[in-house]
Structure formats: C-alpha cells, structure tokens
VMD Tcl script that builds the backbone (N, CA, C; Angstrom):
set m [mol new atoms 336]
animate dup $m
set s [atomselect $m all]
$s set {name element resname resid chain x y z} {
  {N N UNK 1 A 15.105 -9.702 -6.868}
  {CA C UNK 1 A 14.343 -9.743 -5.634}
  {C C UNK 1 A 13.245 -8.699 -5.710}
  {N N UNK 2 A 12.137 -8.997 -5.068}
  {CA C UNK 2 A 11.012 -8.073 -5.048}
  {C C UNK 2 A 10.261 -8.231 -3.732}
  {N N UNK 3 A 9.520 -7.208 -3.380}
  {CA C UNK 3 A 8.727 -7.265 -2.156}
  {C C UNK 3 A 7.292 -7.679 -2.441}
  {N N UNK 4 A 7.093 -8.364 -3.560}
  {CA C UNK 4 A 5.758 -8.800 -3.969}
  {C C UNK 4 A 5.889 -9.974 -4.912}
  {N N UNK 5 A 4.740 -10.595 -5.228}
  {CA C UNK 5 A 4.737 -11.678 -6.206}
  {C C UNK 5 A 5.075 -11.118 -7.584}
  {N N UNK 6 A 5.638 -11.952 -8.414}
  {CA C UNK 6 A 5.967 -11.557 -9.780}
  {C C UNK 6 A 4.686 -11.269 -10.562}
  {N N UNK 7 A 4.724 -10.253 -11.402}
  {CA C UNK 7 A 3.556 -9.867 -12.203}
  {C C UNK 7 A 3.606 -10.578 -13.557}
  {N N UNK 8 A 2.422 -10.803 -14.161}
  {CA C UNK 8 A 2.367 -11.531 -15.434}
  {C C UNK 8 A 3.272 -10.954 -16.531}
  {N N UNK 9 A 3.328 -9.620 -16.655}
  {CA C UNK 9 A 4.173 -9.044 -17.713}
  {C C UNK 9 A 5.660 -9.288 -17.426}
  {N N UNK 10 A 6.036 -9.379 -16.136}
  {CA C UNK 10 A 7.417 -9.684 -15.782}
  {C C UNK 10 A 7.747 -11.142 -16.105}
  {N N UNK 11 A 6.781 -12.025 -15.877}
  {CA C UNK 11 A 6.957 -13.440 -16.227}
  {C C UNK 11 A 7.254 -13.559 -17.716}
  {N N UNK 12 A 6.464 -12.844 -18.526}
  {CA C UNK 12 A 6.643 -12.895 -19.982}
  {C C UNK 12 A 8.006 -12.353 -20.396}
  {N N UNK 13 A 8.436 -11.238 -19.788}
  {CA C UNK 13 A 9.738 -10.657 -20.113}
  {C C UNK 13 A 10.877 -11.615 -19.777}
  {N N UNK 14 A 10.799 -12.239 -18.637}
  {CA C UNK 14 A 11.861 -13.145 -18.212}
  {C C UNK 14 A 11.863 -14.431 -19.034}
  {N N UNK 15 A 10.685 -14.897 -19.402}
  {CA C UNK 15 A 10.595 -16.101 -20.229}
  {C C UNK 15 A 11.209 -15.838 -21.600}
  {N N UNK 16 A 10.958 -14.647 -22.138}
  {CA C UNK 16 A 11.522 -14.320 -23.455}
  {C C UNK 16 A 13.039 -14.153 -23.397}
  {N N UNK 17 A 13.575 -13.950 -22.210}
  {CA C UNK 17 A 15.022 -13.838 -22.028}
  {C C UNK 17 A 15.632 -15.194 -21.650}
  {N N UNK 18 A 14.849 -16.245 -21.816}
  {CA C UNK 18 A 15.283 -17.619 -21.512}
  {C C UNK 18 A 15.723 -17.808 -20.058}
  {N N UNK 19 A 15.022 -17.145 -19.147}
  {CA C UNK 19 A 15.334 -17.298 -17.731}
  {C C UNK 19 A 14.399 -18.293 -17.041}
  {N N UNK 20 A 13.555 -18.952 -17.810}
  {CA C UNK 20 A 12.689 -19.988 -17.264}
  {C C UNK 20 A 11.376 -19.450 -16.749}
  {N N UNK 21 A 10.597 -20.356 -16.182}
  {CA C UNK 21 A 9.286 -20.031 -15.638}
  {C C UNK 21 A 9.430 -19.701 -14.159}
  {N N UNK 22 A 9.372 -18.426 -13.846}
  {CA C UNK 22 A 9.572 -18.005 -12.466}
  {C C UNK 22 A 8.297 -18.054 -11.634}
  {N N UNK 23 A 7.264 -18.710 -12.152}
  {CA C UNK 23 A 6.040 -18.856 -11.372}
  {C C UNK 23 A 5.957 -20.216 -10.691}
  {N N UNK 24 A 6.852 -21.114 -11.046}
  {CA C UNK 24 A 6.813 -22.441 -10.426}
  {C C UNK 24 A 7.341 -22.369 -8.995}
  {N N UNK 25 A 6.870 -23.298 -8.181}
  {CA C UNK 25 A 7.136 -23.264 -6.751}
  {C C UNK 25 A 8.614 -23.142 -6.367}
  {N N UNK 26 A 9.476 -23.876 -7.031}
  {CA C UNK 26 A 10.884 -23.857 -6.626}
  {C C UNK 26 A 11.643 -22.616 -7.105}
  {N N UNK 27 A 10.972 -21.694 -7.796}
  {CA C UNK 27 A 11.629 -20.455 -8.244}
  {C C UNK 27 A 11.321 -19.266 -7.335}
  {N N UNK 28 A 10.396 -19.445 -6.417}
  {CA C UNK 28 A 10.046 -18.356 -5.518}
  {C C UNK 28 A 10.474 -18.736 -4.109}
  {N N UNK 29 A 11.287 -17.878 -3.525}
  {CA C UNK 29 A 11.764 -18.125 -2.168}
  {C C UNK 29 A 11.481 -16.913 -1.300}
  {N N UNK 30 A 10.731 -17.122 -0.257}
  {CA C UNK 30 A 10.443 -16.024 0.670}
  {C C UNK 30 A 11.634 -15.900 1.609}
  {N N UNK 31 A 12.233 -14.717 1.610}
  {CA C UNK 31 A 13.395 -14.485 2.467}
  {C C UNK 31 A 13.055 -13.577 3.643}
  {N N UNK 32 A 11.872 -13.036 3.621}
  {CA C UNK 32 A 11.455 -12.182 4.721}
  {C C UNK 32 A 10.055 -11.675 4.492}
  {N N UNK 33 A 9.453 -11.206 5.527}
  {CA C UNK 33 A 8.123 -10.614 5.455}
  {C C UNK 33 A 8.244 -9.183 5.945}
  {N N UNK 34 A 7.420 -8.327 5.390}
  {CA C UNK 34 A 7.463 -6.949 5.857}
  {C C UNK 34 A 6.085 -6.531 6.325}
  {N N UNK 35 A 6.011 -5.390 6.900}
  {CA C UNK 35 A 4.751 -4.855 7.391}
  {C C UNK 35 A 4.557 -3.444 6.871}
  {N N UNK 36 A 3.331 -3.012 6.921}
  {CA C UNK 36 A 2.993 -1.665 6.489}
  {C C UNK 36 A 2.392 -0.938 7.693}
  {N N UNK 37 A 2.921 0.229 8.003}
  {CA C UNK 37 A 2.420 1.014 9.130}
  {C C UNK 37 A 1.607 2.195 8.618}
  {N N UNK 38 A 0.486 2.434 9.252}
  {CA C UNK 38 A -0.309 3.632 8.997}
  {C C UNK 38 A -0.106 4.509 10.225}
  {N N UNK 39 A 0.442 5.689 10.012}
  {CA C UNK 39 A 0.815 6.560 11.120}
  {C C UNK 39 A -0.166 7.714 11.223}
  {N N UNK 40 A -0.615 7.955 12.439}
  {CA C UNK 40 A -1.592 9.022 12.705}
  {C C UNK 40 A -0.905 10.078 13.564}
  {N N UNK 41 A -1.192 11.342 13.293}
  {CA C UNK 41 A -0.636 12.440 14.073}
  {C C UNK 41 A -0.892 12.207 15.564}
  {N N UNK 42 A 0.102 12.447 16.372}
  {CA C UNK 42 A 0.002 12.174 17.810}
  {C C UNK 42 A -1.029 13.051 18.523}
  {N N UNK 43 A -1.486 14.124 17.892}
  {CA C UNK 43 A -2.504 14.967 18.524}
  {C C UNK 43 A -3.900 14.334 18.432}
  {N N UNK 44 A -4.030 13.287 17.652}
  {CA C UNK 44 A -5.307 12.582 17.549}
  {C C UNK 44 A -5.475 11.620 18.711}
  {N N UNK 45 A -6.718 11.386 19.108}
  {CA C UNK 45 A -7.014 10.498 20.236}
  {C C UNK 45 A -7.306 9.069 19.777}
  {N N UNK 46 A -7.242 8.817 18.500}
  {CA C UNK 46 A -7.550 7.490 17.962}
  {C C UNK 46 A -6.443 6.510 18.346}
  {N N UNK 47 A -6.852 5.388 18.916}
  {CA C UNK 47 A -5.884 4.363 19.302}
  {C C UNK 47 A -5.919 3.162 18.354}
  {N N UNK 48 A -6.995 3.051 17.581}
  {CA C UNK 48 A -7.142 1.892 16.713}
  {C C UNK 48 A -8.079 2.235 15.561}
  {N N UNK 49 A -7.709 1.782 14.362}
  {CA C UNK 49 A -8.570 1.914 13.187}
  {C C UNK 49 A -8.777 0.537 12.585}
  {N N UNK 50 A -9.959 0.300 12.085}
  {CA C UNK 50 A -10.239 -0.938 11.368}
  {C C UNK 50 A -9.725 -0.795 9.935}
  {N N UNK 51 A -9.446 -1.908 9.292}
  {CA C UNK 51 A -8.955 -1.888 7.916}
  {C C UNK 51 A -9.926 -1.138 7.006}
  {N N UNK 52 A -11.216 -1.309 7.229}
  {CA C UNK 52 A -12.222 -0.616 6.426}
  {C C UNK 52 A -12.122 0.903 6.598}
  {N N UNK 53 A -11.859 1.358 7.832}
  {CA C UNK 53 A -11.681 2.796 8.084}
  {C C UNK 53 A -10.466 3.322 7.323}
  {N N UNK 54 A -9.389 2.561 7.345}
  {CA C UNK 54 A -8.162 2.967 6.651}
  {C C UNK 54 A -8.425 3.054 5.148}
  {N N UNK 55 A -9.143 2.087 4.609}
  {CA C UNK 55 A -9.482 2.108 3.182}
  {C C UNK 55 A -10.310 3.342 2.846}
  {N N UNK 56 A -11.269 3.674 3.694}
  {CA C UNK 56 A -12.113 4.853 3.453}
  {C C UNK 56 A -11.294 6.139 3.510}
  {N N UNK 57 A -10.329 6.201 4.403}
  {CA C UNK 57 A -9.454 7.379 4.499}
  {C C UNK 57 A -8.608 7.504 3.238}
  {N N UNK 58 A -7.980 6.421 2.827}
  {CA C UNK 58 A -7.062 6.471 1.695}
  {C C UNK 58 A -7.765 6.580 0.343}
  {N N UNK 59 A -9.064 6.293 0.291}
  {CA C UNK 59 A -9.811 6.471 -0.963}
  {C C UNK 59 A -10.597 7.780 -0.964}
  {N N UNK 60 A -10.553 8.523 0.133}
  {CA C UNK 60 A -11.212 9.825 0.199}
  {C C UNK 60 A -12.658 9.778 0.639}
  {N N UNK 61 A -13.161 8.611 1.008}
  {CA C UNK 61 A -14.547 8.513 1.485}
  {C C UNK 61 A -14.697 9.127 2.873}
  {N N UNK 62 A -13.596 9.188 3.615}
  {CA C UNK 62 A -13.551 9.834 4.922}
  {C C UNK 62 A -12.481 10.912 4.836}
  {N N UNK 63 A -12.845 12.159 5.170}
  {CA C UNK 63 A -11.899 13.269 5.045}
  {C C UNK 63 A -11.653 14.003 6.355}
  {N N UNK 64 A -12.367 13.619 7.410}
  {CA C UNK 64 A -12.216 14.273 8.704}
  {C C UNK 64 A -12.085 13.205 9.785}
  {N N UNK 65 A -11.171 13.435 10.730}
  {CA C UNK 65 A -10.919 12.456 11.783}
  {C C UNK 65 A -12.161 12.152 12.613}
  {N N UNK 66 A -13.067 13.112 12.742}
  {CA C UNK 66 A -14.276 12.889 13.538}
  {C C UNK 66 A -15.142 11.780 12.947}
  {N N UNK 67 A -14.983 11.492 11.662}
  {CA C UNK 67 A -15.768 10.440 11.008}
  {C C UNK 67 A -15.314 9.035 11.410}
  {N N UNK 68 A -14.149 8.935 12.029}
  {CA C UNK 68 A -13.646 7.627 12.472}
  {C C UNK 68 A -13.329 7.638 13.970}
  {N N UNK 69 A -13.976 8.537 14.710}
  {CA C UNK 69 A -13.842 8.540 16.167}
  {C C UNK 69 A -12.768 9.424 16.743}
  {N N UNK 70 A -12.159 10.261 15.941}
  {CA C UNK 70 A -11.104 11.143 16.439}
  {C C UNK 70 A -11.585 12.562 16.660}
  {N N UNK 71 A -10.643 13.444 16.995}
  {CA C UNK 71 A -10.946 14.869 17.117}
  {C C UNK 71 A -11.191 15.430 15.724}
  {N N UNK 72 A -12.070 16.402 15.615}
  {CA C UNK 72 A -12.350 17.024 14.317}
  {C C UNK 72 A -11.065 17.593 13.722}
  {N N UNK 73 A -10.899 17.385 12.452}
  {CA C UNK 73 A -9.723 17.904 11.757}
  {C C UNK 73 A -9.540 17.205 10.432}
  {N N UNK 74 A -9.037 17.927 9.468}
  {CA C UNK 74 A -8.824 17.371 8.127}
  {C C UNK 74 A -7.787 16.264 8.142}
  {N N UNK 75 A -8.016 15.267 7.315}
  {CA C UNK 75 A -7.055 14.175 7.161}
  {C C UNK 75 A -6.183 14.472 5.945}
  {N N UNK 76 A -4.886 14.364 6.109}
  {CA C UNK 76 A -3.935 14.530 5.014}
  {C C UNK 76 A -3.312 13.166 4.745}
  {N N UNK 77 A -3.454 12.676 3.521}
  {CA C UNK 77 A -2.971 11.339 3.170}
  {C C UNK 77 A -1.615 11.428 2.490}
  {N N UNK 78 A -0.693 10.602 2.955}
  {CA C UNK 78 A 0.638 10.479 2.369}
  {C C UNK 78 A 0.815 9.013 1.992}
  {N N UNK 79 A 1.353 8.759 0.805}
  {CA C UNK 79 A 1.486 7.372 0.348}
  {C C UNK 79 A 2.704 7.231 -0.549}
  {N N UNK 80 A 3.170 5.995 -0.664}
  {CA C UNK 80 A 4.264 5.695 -1.594}
  {C C UNK 80 A 3.756 5.825 -3.025}
  {N N UNK 81 A 4.665 5.971 -3.982}
  {CA C UNK 81 A 4.255 6.107 -5.380}
  {C C UNK 81 A 3.836 4.761 -5.967}
  {N N UNK 82 A 3.289 4.813 -7.177}
  {CA C UNK 82 A 2.757 3.618 -7.835}
  {C C UNK 82 A 3.821 2.572 -8.143}
  {N N UNK 83 A 5.077 2.945 -8.178}
  {CA C UNK 83 A 6.149 2.001 -8.506}
  {C C UNK 83 A 6.578 1.171 -7.298}
  {N N UNK 84 A 6.087 1.520 -6.132}
  {CA C UNK 84 A 6.508 0.891 -4.891}
  {C C UNK 84 A 5.804 -0.450 -4.664}
  {N N UNK 85 A 6.571 -1.460 -4.326}
  {CA C UNK 85 A 5.995 -2.747 -3.949}
  {C C UNK 85 A 5.159 -2.618 -2.686}
  {N N UNK 86 A 5.573 -1.720 -1.799}
  {CA C UNK 86 A 4.812 -1.477 -0.572}
  {C C UNK 86 A 3.436 -0.931 -0.915}
  {N N UNK 87 A 3.384 0.049 -1.823}
  {CA C UNK 87 A 2.085 0.603 -2.203}
  {C C UNK 87 A 1.250 -0.437 -2.936}
  {N N UNK 88 A 1.880 -1.232 -3.778}
  {CA C UNK 88 A 1.178 -2.273 -4.508}
  {C C UNK 88 A 0.497 -3.235 -3.523}
  {N N UNK 89 A 1.211 -3.616 -2.494}
  {CA C UNK 89 A 0.653 -4.509 -1.472}
  {C C UNK 89 A -0.467 -3.815 -0.704}
  {N N UNK 90 A -0.244 -2.565 -0.302}
  {CA C UNK 90 A -1.259 -1.795 0.425}
  {C C UNK 90 A -2.523 -1.650 -0.415}
  {N N UNK 91 A -2.350 -1.326 -1.681}
  {CA C UNK 91 A -3.490 -1.166 -2.579}
  {C C UNK 91 A -4.291 -2.450 -2.688}
  {N N UNK 92 A -3.591 -3.550 -2.819}
  {CA C UNK 92 A -4.252 -4.844 -2.961}
  {C C UNK 92 A -4.933 -5.294 -1.667}
  {N N UNK 93 A -4.222 -5.226 -0.547}
  {CA C UNK 93 A -4.738 -5.763 0.707}
  {C C UNK 93 A -5.695 -4.839 1.454}
  {N N UNK 94 A -5.495 -3.541 1.345}
  {CA C UNK 94 A -6.309 -2.598 2.115}
  {C C UNK 94 A -7.332 -1.888 1.238}
  {N N UNK 95 A -6.891 -1.379 0.113}
  {CA C UNK 95 A -7.793 -0.607 -0.737}
  {C C UNK 95 A -8.621 -1.474 -1.682}
  {N N UNK 96 A -8.319 -2.760 -1.732}
  {CA C UNK 96 A -8.980 -3.651 -2.699}
  {C C UNK 96 A -8.895 -3.072 -4.107}
  {N N UNK 97 A -7.735 -2.496 -4.404}
  {CA C UNK 97 A -7.415 -1.899 -5.703}
  {C C UNK 97 A -8.326 -0.738 -6.087}
  {N N UNK 98 A -8.949 -0.086 -5.099}
  {CA C UNK 98 A -9.706 1.138 -5.362}
  {C C UNK 98 A -8.708 2.276 -5.587}
  {N N UNK 99 A -9.159 3.340 -6.195}
  {CA C UNK 99 A -8.312 4.491 -6.498}
  {C C UNK 99 A -7.932 5.240 -5.227}
  {N N UNK 100 A -6.658 5.572 -5.089}
  {CA C UNK 100 A -6.179 6.399 -3.982}
  {C C UNK 100 A -6.747 7.801 -4.126}
  {N N UNK 101 A -7.079 8.441 -3.008}
  {CA C UNK 101 A -7.622 9.799 -3.034}
  {C C UNK 101 A -6.673 10.715 -3.820}
  {N N UNK 102 A -7.224 11.560 -4.662}
  {CA C UNK 102 A -6.410 12.389 -5.567}
  {C C UNK 102 A -5.566 13.428 -4.842}
  {N N UNK 103 A -5.916 13.757 -3.618}
  {CA C UNK 103 A -5.156 14.765 -2.874}
  {C C UNK 103 A -3.973 14.170 -2.108}
  {N N UNK 104 A -3.779 12.867 -2.204}
  {CA C UNK 104 A -2.668 12.225 -1.482}
  {C C UNK 104 A -1.337 12.756 -2.002}
  {N N UNK 105 A -0.425 12.984 -1.090}
  {CA C UNK 105 A 0.942 13.359 -1.460}
  {C C UNK 105 A 1.709 12.057 -1.611}
  {N N UNK 106 A 2.357 11.884 -2.772}
  {CA C UNK 106 A 3.039 10.629 -3.086}
  {C C UNK 106 A 4.543 10.796 -2.936}
  {N N UNK 107 A 5.195 9.744 -2.444}
  {CA C UNK 107 A 6.631 9.765 -2.227}
  {C C UNK 107 A 7.289 8.534 -2.840}
  {N N UNK 108 A 8.413 8.760 -3.506}
  {CA C UNK 108 A 9.155 7.672 -4.160}
  {C C UNK 108 A 9.854 6.790 -3.132}
  {N N UNK 109 A 10.267 7.387 -2.013}
  {CA C UNK 109 A 10.941 6.600 -0.985}
  {C C UNK 109 A 10.533 7.136 0.381}
  {N N UNK 110 A 11.138 6.627 1.424}
  {CA C UNK 110 A 10.763 7.023 2.778}
  {C C UNK 110 A 11.547 8.231 3.292}
  {N N UNK 111 A 12.364 8.835 2.456}
  {CA C UNK 111 A 13.134 10.022 2.852}
  {C C UNK 111 A 12.261 11.261 2.623}
  {N N UNK 112 A 11.550 11.668 3.642}
  {CA C UNK 112 A 10.645 12.820 3.504}
  {C C UNK 112 A 11.328 14.085 3.940}
}
mol reanalyze $m
mol bondsrecalc $m
mol representation Tube
mol addrep $m
C-alpha cells in the first residue's frame, strides 16, 4: 500500500520479482483519500493563502508574512522528509517539483 501512485522504478522492481504489471487498471485500488494541511501560527492574521503563495513560502521566494498579507515576521518552514508520500504529493501538486527552501526543518514523521 502507498499514499501515492507507483513510481517507474518500483514497477520495474516488482515486475522483475514476477509480481505482474502493477500499472494496469485492475491492480490499483483507491482505498482512501488524504489531505495535506498547511498550518500557520495562530498569532498571524492570515485567514487564507492561495496555492501560489504557499509554493512561494515553501520554495523560499517569500520569507516574511507581510509579503502575503500577514503581520511582519519571519516564516519558518517545516516539512516532511523526502521519503514521505505526503511530501511527494505536496511537492508535485503545490511546489510543481521546485526545490524546497534549504532552511526548512524536515521531519520523518508527525511526532514533533
């Protein structure tokens, strides 16, 4: 089970193990959908961010809350590590596979 589509190198590994073609329609079953939350410190006055604003924050193009309509203050980015299906989805859907800001603190799981 995975929280994302199968990757090409995984398809090749499974095919070489004689597990069949896991890219065909009847081999993929969606058992649930998940969501990704972007959490902002409660001291900020921002009630809504556009996806483009979130991408700019997570890629480091925006480093202060005042640049997206909030109170002045440094933005600190926290993100899942590269092995996470959640981060993989976030990177693809929000960041358009752009590089995450280098100052982001990365976490293997949600136990902070």
